[in-house]
C-alpha positions in Angstrom: 0.0 0.1 0.0 1.4 3.4 -1.1 0.3 6.7 0.6 0.7 9.2 -2.4 0.3 12.1 0.0 3.4 11.2 1.9 5.1 10.3 -1.3 4.4 13.7 -3.0 4.9 15.6 0.1 1.3 17.2 0.0 -0.2 16.6 3.3 -3.8 17.2 2.2 -3.6 14.3 -0.1 -2.3 11.9 2.8 -5.9 10.5 3.2 -6.1 8.9 -0.1 -4.2 5.6 -0.3 -3.6 3.2 -3.3 -3.4 -0.5 -3.5 -1.0 -1.8 -6.0 -2.2 -5.1 -7.7 -1.2 -7.1 -10.5 -3.8 -8.1 -12.9 -3.7 -11.7 -14.4 -2.5 -10.7 -18.0 -0.2 -7.7 -17.9 1.6 -5.1 -15.7 0.1 -3.5 -12.5 -2.2 -0.8 -11.9 -3.4 1.4 -9.1 -6.7 1.3 -7.4 -7.9 4.2 -5.4 -8.8 3.4 -1.8 -10.5 6.1 0.4 -9.5 5.9 4.1 -12.7 5.8 6.4 -12.6 9.0 8.5 -15.2 10.4 10.8 -17.0 13.7 9.8 -15.3 16.8 11.1 -12.2 14.8 12.0 -10.0 17.5 10.8 -11.1 19.4 14.1 -10.1 16.3 16.4 -7.2 16.0 18.8 -6.6 12.5 20.0 -10.0 11.2 18.5 -12.1 13.9 20.1 -13.5 17.4 19.3 -14.0 19.8 22.0 -16.3 22.7 21.0 -17.9 25.1 23.3 -17.6 22.7 26.2 -19.1 19.9 24.2 -17.1 16.9 23.6 -17.7 14.7 20.4 -15.9 11.4 19.9 -14.8 10.5 16.4 -15.6 7.0 15.4 -13.4 6.5 12.2 -14.2 2.9 11.8 -18.1 3.7 11.4 -17.6 7.2 9.9 -19.5 8.7 12.8 -19.2 11.6 15.0 -20.6 10.6 18.4 -22.1 12.7 21.2 -23.1 11.2 24.5 -23.5 7.4 25.5 -23.8 5.0 22.4 -24.5 1.8 24.2 -28.4 1.9 23.8 -29.1 2.1 20.0 -32.7 2.8 21.0 -31.7 6.0 22.6 -29.4 7.2 19.8 -30.5 9.7 16.9 -28.4 8.9 13.8 -28.3 11.9 11.3 -26.5 11.5 7.9 -24.3 14.3 7.1 -23.7 16.3 3.7 -20.2 15.1 2.9 -20.7 11.6 4.1 -20.8 9.8 7.5 -23.1 10.6 10.2 -23.7 12.4 13.6 -24.8 10.2 16.2 -26.5 11.9 19.3 -27.9 10.4 22.4 -31.4 11.7 22.9 -30.4 13.0 26.5 -27.5 15.0 24.8 -29.7 17.1 22.5 -29.2 20.2 24.8 -25.2 19.9 24.4 -25.7 19.6 20.6 -27.8 22.9 20.7 -24.7 24.5 22.4 -22.3 23.3 19.8 -24.5 23.6 16.5 -22.4 26.4 15.1 -19.6 23.9 14.6 -21.6 22.3 11.6 -21.9 23.5 8.2 -25.3 25.1 7.2 -26.4 22.1 5.3 -25.5 19.8 8.1 -27.3 22.2 10.6 -30.6 21.9 8.4 -30.2 18.2 8.4 -29.8 18.0 12.3 -32.7 20.3 13.0 -34.9 18.3 10.7 -33.9 15.1 12.1 -34.5 16.4 15.7 -38.0 17.7 14.7 -39.0 14.4 12.9 -37.6 12.5 16.1 -39.8 14.7 18.4 -42.9 14.2 16.3 -42.3 10.5 16.2 -41.9 10.4 20.0 -45.1 12.4 20.4 -47.1 10.0 18.2 -45.6 6.9 20.0 -46.9 8.3 23.2 -50.2 9.1 21.8 -50.6 5.4 20.7 -49.5 4.2 24.1 -52.0 6.4 25.9 -54.8 5.3 23.4 -53.7 1.6 24.1 -53.8 2.2 27.9 -57.2 3.9 27.6 -58.7 1.1 25.6 -57.3 -1.4 28.0 -58.9 0.4 31.1 -62.2 0.6 29.2 -62.0 -3.3 28.5 -61.2 -3.9 32.2 -64.0 -1.7 33.3 -66.4 -3.5 31.0 -65.3 -6.8 32.0 -65.8 -5.8 35.8 -69.4 -4.7 34.8 -70.3 -7.9 33.3 -68.8 -10.0 36.2 -71.0 -8.0 38.6 -74.2 -8.4 36.5 -73.5 -12.1 36.3 -72.9 -12.3 40.1 -76.2 -10.4 40.7 -78.2 -12.7 38.4 -76.7 -15.8 40.1 -78.0 -14.8 43.5 
């Protein structure tokens, strides 16, 4: 594997790597291979970005910029970003994200705000469904108790 950026002395090209492979019939050729990087990783020091007191962790392997606890996927909002990769935010860290929103490009800010709004709407709908189910269950239980007392009264 040859890193062309280091070979040419130009640091901005150091993220592009080439594999040298030999085809079956003749000579060799270069195949361009992009290194996986987390979005906004150019701002990172030791794999983290600290911006306005908010700490983001770069996950280069998954091309993700992470904010908060990522252990419970159900509590993580994943937002695709404009230039590739994604932002992963724990729902309990949305306030932190609002403090650091100016770190992102205008297009990414639009994507982030749209995703948060959509998530809030989905959460409200989910809560409405749960409340409806609870009220239906309560009505069913009340109706069942009424039938039982009518049957008991008729038996006497």
